N, C-alpha and C positions, 0 to 999 in steps of 0.2 A: 705602772704596776708596782706593788709593794715588794721590797727585798725583805724576805723574812727568813726567820730560822726554820729548819725542819718541823713538820707538824707530826709528832710521834706518837703513837698510842701506848704510851707507858701505862704501868699500872696504876699510877696516880691519876693521869689524864683520863683512863679508861672510867675510874670511879667517878670522875666529874661528868663524862658523858651519860651516865646511867642516873644520875642524881637530879633532883629538882633544881632549877635554876632560880636565882634571886630575882624579884621584880625590878624593873626600872621605871622610872617615872615618865609618864607621858609628856610630850611636848605640849605646851600651852597652845591655845588658839584652835581655830578650825582645822579639819582635815587638810582643806585647800592651803591654808596658811602653813601647816606642817609640811605638805609636799614641796611649796614652793620654797621654804627655808631649807629643807633637805637638799633639793636642787642646786640652790646657791652655794651650799657648803661642800659639794661633791667636786671631786676633780674629775677631768675629762676621762680618764682611764676607768675610775668607778662608774661613770655615765655608760662607758661603752660595755663594762662588764654586764650590767643589768641587761643589755641587749643581745648577749651571747647566750646560748642553751647548748651545751655539748652533751654527748651521751657517754657514759663509762661502762657499757654492757659488758666489755671484757677488760681485764687489766693483768699485764704480764701472763698472757695466754689462759687465764682462767676466769670463769665467770665471776663478775664482781658482785658478790652477795653480802659481803661485810666491808665497811669502809676501810679501803688501804690509806695508808698515811701519805702517800704521793697524791692520791686524788683529793685528800683533804687539803694539801698544800696547794694544788691548783685553784681550788674553789677559794681559798683563802688569799692567794697572791693576787689573782685576777679579779676578786669581789664579784665573782659570777652571779647572775641573777636568777639562774635556774638550771636545773638538770632534767633530762628525760629519762625514764627508766624502761627496761626491756625485759622480756620474758627471762633473760639471762640474770637479771638483777632480783627477780620476785618470786622465788620458788615457794617459799612457806610464809604463812601469816606472821608469826613471830619473828622470823628472820627479816621480813620486809619492814614491819614495823620498827625494828631496831635499826636497820640501815637508813629508813627515813628520819628517824630520830636523830642519829649520828650526823647525818648531812646537815640538818639545821643546828646542831650543835657546833659546827664549824664557824657558822656566823655568830652564835652567841659567845664563842670564844674571841671573837675578832674585835678588839677595842676601837677599831677605825671604821668598822661597818655594822650597822644595826638592821639591816634589810633582809629578812628572811628570804629563802630561796622559793620560786615556783617549782615544786616537784611535780613532774608532768608524766602522763603515760597514755598510751593508746589502748584503752578499756572500751572498745566499741561495743563488745558483746558479739557472740557468734564466732566467726573464724578468725577475727582479730580480737582475742582476748589473751592480755598478757600475764595476769595473775595466775601463779601456779596453784593457789588454793582459792576457793570462794565460789561464787555463783557466775556461771559461764554465760547463761542466757542464750536464746535460740538465734539472735542476730536480727538485723534490720529488716531484710526481705521476709523472714519469717513474720515479723511484726506486721509488715506490710500485707501479708496473706491474712492476717486476724482482722485488719481494717479498725482496730481498737486503739483509740487514744488513751484509754484507761491502761491497757496493757504497755503502751509505750511509756507512759508517765510512770508506771510501775517499774518498768526496766530503768528508767532514769534515777528512780529513788534508789534501787538496789545498787546500781553502778556507784551513784554519789555517796551513800551511807558507807559502803565498803571501802571506797578510796579515803573518804574522810577518816574513818576509823584507822587506817594505816597511816595516815598523815600526808597522803598525797592530795594535793589542793588543786591541781589542774587535770581535766581530762581532754584529750585530743579527741572529742567526739560531741555531737552526732554527726555522721556522714550525710550530706545533703546533696550528694550528687545524684542526679536524675538518670537512672540506668536506661537511657533511650537507644543505646547502641547494643544489640544482644552479642556483638562479638567483643565487648570490651574484656580485655583479659585482667583488669586489676580492681574493678569495683564489684560488679556483679551482685553477690548476695549481700555486700556490705551497703548497698543502697536499699532504701525502702521500697522503691518501685519505679516504673517508667512513667508514672503519672506526677507531674510537678506539683499538683495540688495535694496529692496524698504524701508525697514526700515532705512537704510543708506543714501539714497537719501533724503528722506522726513525728518528725523532726522536732517541732515546736514542743509537742508533749514530752518526749525524751529529754530534751534540754531543760524544761522547767523543772523535771524530776531531778536531774542532776544539781543545777544551781540552787534548788530549795534546800539541798542537804549542805550547802556552803562550799561546794567545789565548783570552780569555774569550768564552763563548757565551752567548746570550741566548734564551730561549724567550719566543715571541710567538703571540697577542696575548691575554693573560689578561683575563678568563676564557674566551675563546673567541669568535673572530670568523667562524666557519665557517657559523652558521646564521643568516646575515643577509642582507637583500636591499638594503642601502643601503652604499654606499661612504663610510666614515666621513671620507673626505678632503673630501666634499661635503655631508654631513649626518649626524645621529644615528641609527645603527642601534639597533634595540631587540630583545632576546631575552628574551621573557616566559616563562621557565622557573623552576622552584623549584630549590633547592639540591639535592634529591634527583634531579632530572631532569638537573642539570649534572653531578652526580656519575657518571651513567651514559655520558655522552658527553663533553662539554667538557673536563671536569676530569681524564679518565683520561690524557691524555698529560702534562699539567702535575704530576700526582702522582708519575709516574714519574720526570720530569725533577728533582723536587725531591729524591726518595729517592736519585737518582745524582748529586746535588751540582751542578746547573746553578749558573752563577755569577751570571747576571743573569735576570731576568724583566720583560718589557715589557707594559705595560698596553694595553688596547684601549679605545676611545672608544664603549662601547657602553652603552645602557640597559639596566638590569637590575631591572626594577620589583619582582620578587618577593624580590630580595635587599636592594635600598636603596629605602626608601619614599620618601625625600626626592625632591620635584620641584622643578623649577627653571622660572621664568616670565621669558621675555626677550621681545624684540620680535618673535621668532621663533614665540612661542606657549609653551606649558607641556608639559614633557617630563621624562622620569626623569632624576634626576642621572647623568651619565656614570660608568661604572666607575672611570676614571681619577681622578676626584675624590671617590670614595665611600669612607669609612672603613668601611662595612659590607662592601665587596667587598675592598679593600686589606688592612685590619687584620682585619676579622671572618672573611673566608673565606681570603684567601692566607696571612696571618701566623698566625692562630689555628688556624682550622680545619685548614689544611694543613700548618702547622708551617714556613713558610718563613721563614729570617731573612737571607736575602742581600739584594742590591740589587735594588729595584724601580725601574725607569725608565719614564717615560711613553712612549707614542707621541708623535709630533711634536705639540705644542700649539699649532702655528699651522693645523693641519688645521681645516675649518670645522665639523665636531661640536663642537668646543671655541670656535675663535675667533669664530664668529657668535654666540656665546651668553654670552660671558664676557669680561671686559676680560683684558688680559695679566697684571696682578697677581693678580686673583682668581683666575684659573686656577692660577697658581703656588701661591698661599697654599694653596688648596683642595687641591691634590695633597700639599703637604707635610703639611697637617693630616690627610689621610687616611693617611698612613704611607709615601708615596712618597719616595725618595732622590734621584732625579735628574729635573729637569724638562728635557725635550729639546725645543730649538727654541721657547723661549716667547716668542720675538719674530723679526721679520725683519730681519736686519742686511745691507744691501747697500752701505752708504756711511757715512761719518762722521756723516752727518745722523741716521742711524737710532740712533746709540749713546745719545741721550737716552731712548729706549724702555727699553734695557737699564738704564741709569742709575734710571730710574723703578721698575723692578722690585725692585731692590736696596734703594731707599729704602723701598719699600711693605714688603718682608719685614722689613727691620730695625725699622720702626715697629711692624709686628705683634708682634715679639718684645719690644720695649721696652714696649709697652701690654699685654702679657700674653694677646694672642689667639693667639699661637704660642710655645711654651716654647722656650728655648735648648736645655733638655735634649733635646726632641725633634729639633732641628737636630743635637745631637751623636751623636744615635743613628745618624743617616744618614751623618755624616761618618766615624763609627767603621767603618761597613760598606763605605764607598768606600775608607778607608785600608787596610782589612783585605784587600780584593780586591787592590789595588794592590801591597801586600806579597807576597801569595801568588803573584801571577803575575809577581813580579820587576820590576814597574814602578817601584816605591819601596821600594827595598831598603837605603837608607843609603849607597850608593855612587853614583857617576856613570858611565854607559856611556862608555867610552873609545874605542869603534870609530868609525873616521873615516867620513867620508861616502863616500870612494872604496871603502873596504872594504864598505860598506853596498849600495853600487850593484852592486859585483861579485858579491855574494851573491844580491841580488834578481835579477839578470839571469840567474843560473844556475838559480833555483829557479822564477821565476814563468813559467808556460807551458811548463815543461819538457817533453821528449820522454815521460818516464815519465808526467807528469800527462795529456798528450794522449793517450796509449794508453790509459789507465785511462777517460778521458772518453768515448772511442770505445767501449770494450767495455760499459761501463754504459749508454750512449745506445742501442746496438743491441739490448742485452737488454731495453729497455724497450718497443720498437715492438710494437704490439699488432694484430693482426688479427682484427676482430670481424665481417666479413662477406666471403665470396669466392665469390659465385654462379658456378656453372659453371667454377669454379677460374680465374676471370679472371686471376689473379696466380700466378706471376710473369709480368710482361710479356717476350716475348721476339721483340722486333722484328727484322725481316729486314734485309739490308743497304740502306742509303740510305732507311730507313722515316722518316716524319714524325711527331714526338712534338710535342704541344702542352701546354705547362704554363701554368697560370692560376692567379694567387692575388691577394689584395688588394694587396700591396706589390711595389715593384719589386725591393727587396733580397731577397725571398722567392724570385721567379722567377729572378733572377739566380744564386741560391744552387743552386737546382734545376737550372738549365741547366748550370752550371759541374760539378756533380756527375755529371750524365749524361755530360758530356763526359769525364769522368775514369775512367768505369767501364771495366775491362779488356774487358768484352763489347761495348763500343760498336762498332758496324760502320758507321761513317760516317753515323750517325743525324742528321737535320736537326730541330733544336730550335727551335719558334718560341715566344715567350712573350707573354702578355697579362695585363693587370690590370684588376680590376673594383672599383667603388666605388658610392657613392651616386649619383653622376652617370652611371653606365653605363647605356645605353639597354637596353631588354628585347631579347631575342634576335630577335624578329619585326621590330624596328626597326632592327636592328644589322647591316647587311650585312657589315661588317668581320670581326665576331666570327663570323658564320654561315660566312663564307668560310675562316676559320681552321679552324673545326670540320670543314668539308667536306674540307679539305687533311690532315686528320690521320689517321693510322693508329693512334694512341693518345693519350688524353687524361688528364691529370692535373690535378686541381682541388684547390687549397689552400683550407681553409677556417679561418678565424680568428674564432672566437665566444667572446664572454666575458660576454654578457647575454642574459636571456631575450627581450628586444626584437629582438635579432638573429636569433632563431628563428622570427619571425613570417614568414608568406607574403608579406608586404608588404615586408619588409627586404632590400635588396639582397644582404646577408651569406647569406640563404637563397634568395632568389628566382633570382639569377643562377646559382649552381651547380645548382639543382633544373632549371632550363631547360635547362642543359647536358647534365645527366645524361639528361633526357627525350629530347633531339635525338639524343644518342649512342645510346639504346636504340632509336630509330627507324632509324639508320643502321647498326646493328650495329657500332660502333665501341667497343673494350673502352676502359672508363674506370674511374678510380678516385678515391674521396674521399680526400685527405690532410687529416686533422683535425689542425689546428696549435696548438690550444690546449685550452680546455675540451671534454671528449669528448661533450658532450651534442648536439652538431650531428648526429652519426650519427642520432638519433631523428626527423630531419626531412628526411633524404635517401634515401627508399625506392627511386628508381630508379638509384642508384649502385650496379653490381653487386659492387664491393669497397669496404671501409671500412678504412683504416689509419691507427692514432692514434700521435702522436708527442710531444705534450704541450707542444710549444714553437714558437713562431712567429718567433724571431729569424732572419733571413737573413744572408748574408755576401757582400757584393759585392767582397770582396778575395781570394777564392780558393773552391775547390771544397769545403773542409771547414775546421774550426779546428784543423787538426793542424800538424805540423812545417813550417816554412817560412812560416807565416801567424801573425805575432806578436799581431794584433788578436784581442781576444776576440770570438768569433763562436759563434752557436748551433749545437751539433753536431746538433740535432734533425732539421731538414729534409734534411740530407745522409744521415742515418741512414734517414729514411723512403724516399728516393730508392734507396738501395742495396738496401733491402728489395723495394721495388717490382719493380726489375729482377733480383731473385733473387740478390743477392750473398750473402744469409744468409736464414735463415726466421725470422720473427718468432715470438718467444718469450713476449712480455709478456702480462699478463693484467690486465683492467680493475681499476683501484684503488678504483672508484667505481660505484654503482648508477646507471643511466641510465633515466631514467622516461620514459614516454610524454609527449609535449608535444602538447597539444591545447586549441584554442580560446585560445591565448595563455598557457596556464598547464601546469605539469608537474602530472600525475595521480598517484594512488597506484599505478597500473598500470606495471610495469617494461617497458621496451623490451628492456634488457640488464641482466644482473646482474653485481654484484661478482664477480670471478673468471673472467669470459667471455674467451675467446680462443681463435680458432679454428686448426687447424692443417692445414686441407684445402689442401694447397700442390701445385701441379702441379710435375712433375718434369720 
């Protein structure tokens, strides 16, 4: 590691950061020659730096939205190859553009290192959307409901162009997990479908859209996180399948992505006991070695069986599936030995006091190389892949970007959240809305003048979004909208006179349901019990009502008394306006407004189910289907 002076953002240096940079001469020869020459001239520490990617989402107790001098020092000292940004880093378009600009300026001011950073982000669209401003998009399962490769490709173009305008050059998406387990607590609507071919088709279209904009795309979470019942943020999921079984489902989308030149693949922290026989014993017990650390999975299956020679990056190594069972250095060394190229978030850095942990990781990797446990040749393979992609994507091309910060901000303001992007977002979101039940043609609602509408959902931002959307409808005839929210503390209806009075006053009832785990489908869970009691009461009083499913669509299986079921595959509300369209710069979920517009007949739902919905009985999903992949009714009252 370099021993350097403090990197201080003085007035003079700040002026340098916002000015154009002088161009430098490109190295002679081909890209391959330039890469080979660069590797030959790099120190071991510099090579390792290219393989480490931390986050700085917070610094000294505050969201890290402008480059802290201490963070600049860390990037400079360790010659880091990349950083990952989170929502805490990217609140506004101009702010994000400046932060990314300043991050790259650290490298430009470093006389010993000319390799720009991978600046990365999880901008999947839908419920995993990091940018504070811009185009949210409806998410992958919504795209699955449209069955449209055109919409998926449009989504990729929107994501790629907005990230590129901000200076972000790598996106950790698309998600290629096949959501074959309805009890999956972490993937759900982040997946396109339970059908591997549809996941492959739409994932490919999204990937091509992103990469066509010059941004690297990343397929995740290899070898597949869809058939899991544990969230790897909090524990180690296990997929007990043979390679032949994986090839029929989980690996299908990844094979296609590899054939169509995906730039990166992200691993999943998943035990695969039929692929990797090694077990690990920690204070938490004995369990299969996670795929991220497995040479049988990374080298044996991904590299050799599937023929992938691009960059492999881990999912965050500070997730509990890894962090609870390995030291930080152990995890990094095992990933590198398995054939991984970049260790993502190997330690938590929130202040200068945490830098000792990063320093220890570097020391331990260097020691492993020096004593022969990890070869420098293995390190060089990863650095070659990293430099190759940086060269191919124009990140490291032998010249320095001379675009001024002012020019970058002007471009990002023009592109991020543009009216064209918002219009496409609305079109694909409306195309996704799925009607799977409409008894007695309950929908669309056609309230009379001064009618009372009750909207109820778990979160206030959700009911705010629904209320404001209703107010914006051209058909609105001075309807009175009342909102209510429910949670684990909400009293049952027979003990809740306030809610009962609201139901009695309502002419129409809309209930939003946000379910992402099997536990929330149990009769004792408020997420199931409160809506169920409302629908039973509405049935007794003959009040038109509708279930608006805001997340995983399996909640429709446990609400038989709702006469209508509408699915929108996204739960983000918008307290700032009736929609995420022109005039509202903040990134906001378009799904709820689309669902409301459909309920009141602005358009006819055309989406079809992208997953099977099994019967849920006695706390488990059965083999019997409540609804099938492809269902979607059109019995629409005129």
